[in-house]
N, C-alpha and C positions, 0 to 999 in steps of 0.2 A: 406524521407530519399535521394531527388533528391539534389542536390549539396550538398551532404558529402563525404570527401575522401574514406570512406570504406564499398560501399554498401552491399561488400561481406558479413558484419561484423553481417547487422541490421537484418537477422532472428536466429546468435546462441543467437544476443544481445535480443530480445525478449523472446527468450525461456528460458533466464535467468531471467528475469522480472516475466515472469511466474513463476516459479521456486520459487523468493522470494530471490534471491540469492544479497545479497549487492554488491554497488556499487565498492567497494575494491577490494571485487574477482572478480568482473567482467571487471574492466580495468585491472588487472593481465592476468585475462583467455584471454581475447582476444589481449590485448598488444595494449592500449588505454592509454589515460590519463587519470585521475578522473573527472575532467572538462568536458570532452567530456564525461562521462556516463554519468553524473551528466543533461548536457544540453540535450541526446538523451531521458534522462525518461522525462524532459517533455515535446519533443518533442514527444513522446508515449502518453503522459495522456493529451495533447492540444489536439492532433487528436483522439484522443477514446472518448474526452469531448464534441468533434465536429460531433461526428456520431449520428447520426439520429436511433435512437432505439426505437420500436413497442411497444406499450404502454401493459402493459397487459390486457387479456381478457380470459372469460372463469372462468374454475375455479380454483383460487389463493388462494397459500396457504403460510402464513404469520408466524416469530415467531421475538421474541427478543433474540439478544443473549449480555450480559453482561461483557468489560473487563476491568481492571484497567486503571484508567486515569492515562495518561504517561505525566509527566511535561520534558521529552528528549531535551535539549536545551535552558529551559528557565531559567534565573534565577530570577527569582522572588521565588522560594520554599528552599529559602535557609534556615528553620526552620525546616527542616522536613528530614529522614534517607531519602539514593535512594531506590528503588526497584532492587531488582535486578530480572533474568529471572525466572520466575514459582513464579512472589510474589503473596502471600496469601491476601485475601480481611478477612477481619472482620464482615463483614455483607453481607447477601446476597440480591441479587435481587437490586429495585434502592436504589444507596445511594450518600455517597457525595464522595465514593473514588471508586466509577464505571461510567462507559459509557455506556449506554446503546444505541443499532446497532440495526434499525430496518431492516431486512432482507423479498424481497416478490420472488415469483416464481410461475409462469404458471403449469399449469400441462402437458399443451401443449410442 
């Protein structure tokens, strides 16, 4: 946040990021440019990456979840129909059309 022109807008910006608001909506509501919102998002992600997070210990629960694979922004998928929101998958579990994400959380 140091060195930015709008330090008073960072709190609301981080709240928008946590809520999953799009960068376009963030830039309009905070009255900043889209490129500034994009740059700030990278600053937030880089600071989260540099934080030292304690390893999980004690009783740990883990599970997997599956999401449809997204090709958004890629030009390599020209022979495929685009997926709409709430797309439906044809195969359950591990398949060529879904990506598996592992999630772990300590009970503490």
